[in-house]
N, C-alpha and C positions, 0 to 999 in steps of 0.2 A: 504494500499500500504506499503511495507517495507520502513523503514526510509531511507535506503541508495539507494533506487531505482533511485531517480531523479538525483543523483550525481554519479552514477556508469558508468564510461566510457566504460565498457565492453559491454554494451547493446546499444551503439550508432551505428546505421546502421549495425546490426549483419549480414545481408545478404551479405554485402560487405566482411566481414571477412570470412563468409562461402565460398563464391565464390573463394576468394583468396586461402583459405586453400585447396580446392579440385580441383582448376583449372577449375571451371565452371563459366558461366555467371550468373548474378543475375536473368535474365529472365528464366534460366533453373531451378531455384529453386522455383520461384514464380508460383502459379497456374494461369491458364488463366480463371478459373471459378470465379463467383461472390462469395465473401466471405460472409458467413452467420453465425452469432454467434448463436449457439444453446443454450448454457448455459454459465453463468459467475457469479462470485461473488468475492468481495473483503472483505467480512465479516465485513464491517464497521458498519453494523446494530447490530453486536453482536450475530449473528446467521447465519446459512446456509439458503439458499432459501427453501421455504416451500415444494417444490417438490423434494428436495434432501433428501435422507434417511440417517440419522445419527444414528450410533449404537456403543455401546461398550460392552465388555464382558470380563470375566476372568481377571479382574484387570486393564483393560485399561480405559482411560478417555479421554475426549475431551473438549476443552474450547475455546470460541470465544471472551472472554472479552477483549483481547488485540487488537481486530480489525483484527485478522487472526485466522486460525484454528490450534490449538495446540493439537496434539495427544501424549499422554503419555503412554508408554508401561511399563509393569512390567518386572521382570525377566521372560523370556519366555522359558528358558531351563527347560524341564519337564512340561511346561505349554503352549503348542502350541495351537493357536487359532486365530481367527479374532478379535483381541483385540480392534481395533479402525477402524471404517469405515465411509467414506462419499461416498455414492453411488449416481451417477448422471445419471438419465435416458436419453437415446438417442432416438430420433424419429425413428420409424420403417423404415427400408430400407436403412439406412446409412451404407456405407462400408468403408468410409475413413474419418478420423478425424485429424484435426490440433489442438493440445492442447498446451497452454502455461501457465506457472505458476511460481511463486517464491517459493523456499523451502530452508530450513536450518535444520541442526542437531546441536543445540546449546550446547549440553553437550556430554554425552556418545554417541558413534556411535553404530548403530544397524542395523539389517537386517529385512526388511519387503517387502511386494509386492510393496509398494511405490505408483506406478501408474499402474493400470491394466485395460486393455480393455477386456470386456467380451461380447461374442456373446450370442445369444439366445441359451439356453440349452434345447433341445427338442428331446427326444427319438422318433424314432430311428435316427433322423437326426444328433444327436450329437451336438458338440459345438466347436467354435474356440475362444481361449483366447490368449492374448499377455501380457507379464509382463515386465515392466521396473523396475526391483527390485534392492534392495540393499542387501549386504551380512551380515550374522550374525556377531556380535561383532566388525565389522569394518566400516560398512556403505558404503563400496566400491560398486560402480556401475560398472559392468564389461561387461554386455551383455544385449541383448534383447532375451527373451525366448518365444517360440511359438511352434506350430506343423505344419509340412509341408503339411498336408492334405492327407497323405497316407491313413489315416483312418478317421472315423468321430469324434474321440476324439482327439482334438488338444489343448494342453496347454503348457507344458514345455519340450516337447521331444527334441526340437532342439534349438540351440542358434546361434546368431551372436555375436562374441567377439570383444570388443573395441580394443584389442591389434592387431587384424588383423590375428591372428593365432588360431588354435584350434577350429574353427567353427564346429558346428554339423549341416550341411546344409540339410541332408536328400536328397530330390529329387530336390534341388535347385542348381544343378551343373552349370547351365547357369546364375546364379544370378550375378549382378554387385554389389560388396561389397566394399565400401570405408570406411576406418578407418583412417582418416588423422592425428589424434593425436597419434595413435599407442600405446595407453596405457589406463589404467583404470582411472576412476574418484575416487580419494582416500580420505582418512581421512584428509590429508594435504590440498587437494582441498576444502573440506567442511569447515574446520576451524569452526568459529562460525557465519559467516556472511550469509546473504541471497544470493541465486544464482538463476539465471534466466534460466529456462528450456523451450525448445520447442521440441515437438515430433510430428512425423507423424506416424499414424498407418493406413495403407490401406490394406484391404483384397483383394485377387485376385478375379477376376470375373468368371462367369460361373455357370451354374446349372446342368451340366451333364459332363460325362467324355469327350464327344465330343466337348463341348463348353467352358470348363474351360481354362483360360489363365494365364500365369505367369506374372501378372501385379500388384502384391502386392508390398508394400513399407513400410520400417521402416526408421525412421530418429530420431536422438538424438543430440541435440545441447545444450550445457551448457555454459552460459556466453559468447555466441557468437562463441564458438568453437564447430566444428562438431566432435563428437566421433564415429558416425555411420551413414551411408546413404546406405541402401541396397535396390536395385530395381530389377525388373523382377523376382518376387518371387511367389512361391506357399506358402500360409500360411493359407489355409482353405481347407476343403473338399467341393466338389461341393454341397453336401447335407446340409452343415452347413448354418444356417441362418445368417442374418446381425448382426451388433453390437446392443446389448441391453442396455448396461450401461458402464460407466467407474467408477472405484473405486480408491479412494485415501486412503493412509495408508495401511489398510488391514492386512493380516495375518503375524504373526511372529512366530518363533518356536524354536529358540535355542540360545538365547542371555543370557549371564551370568550377565548382569547388566541392570537395567532399562534404557530406553533411550527416547528421545523426538524428534518428527518430527513436523515441522511447515510448513504450506502451506498458500499462499496468492495470491490474484489477479488471480484466475483461469479463463481461457477463453477457451472454447471448440467450434470449428468452423468447417465448411465445406468450401471447395473451396480455402482455404489459411489460413494463420495465422491472427487472429484478431489483430488490432492495439490498 
C-alpha cells in the first residue's frame, strides 16, 4: 500500500465528491449488483499473483521488491514494443469491470497503454479493446480510446476526450458524455506522488444487429475527481467476445527519455468498486 494512502484526504468518500462534481446522487453511481472481487494484489509478497502473467522485452524491466510493481521503460523512440506487462486474466463472460489502483510516475513522464482492457481476439469475430493510456514524453492522460463496433476490429479508432471537446464518437451520437473537470490529467497533476484511480469499462450488450444495445460505459476518476463518465455507448461489435484480460503498463513507442511507472493495490471487480 502506498505510504501516503492512509493520510490522503482526496480519497475520503470519493463518491460524494463525484456526485457533487457531476450533479448526480451517490446511488446513481453505485451499482445495485453484488460486488465480486475477481483479482487483487498489493504486491506485499514481493511478486505478482501466480496466475498473473508478467513479461518484459526490448529493454524494459519490472521489480516488486518495494512492495509495489515498478515498471521501467527504456528510450522507446525507435524502439516501440510492449516493454513491460502485467496481464491479469478475467473469467469468461464478463463484460463490465470496476478497477481501482494506485499509480505514480516518480521521474520522467512517458507514454504507454497504462491500463488496457482486452477482449477475446478471435477471427472472424474480431476483438474489442479499450485503452486508458498516457501520452508520449508527457505522461498526460487525455482520453479513453476504443472502437464503436462499426466493424469487428475495435481498438483505438474512437476517443472520448477529458476536455469535453474533440471527441471521435463514431456511431455514439446519442451517448451521454460527462467531463466535469474539462481538462486533461497533466504532468503537474502527476508530480511524484501516488494517485488513486478508479475506472469502469462496460461493453455494450447484444449478440446480433437486432439485439445489440447502446448500454456500454466508461468512467475515469483520479483522486476523487471525475475526468470522464460516458454512458449509453456502443463500444463493441455484436460478434466480439467478452473481456479476456486487463493489462497494466504495456506498450510504449516514442519516448525520448527512459521513464518509470509504479502500480499498487490493484483491485478488479464486477458489480461495483471493491473497498
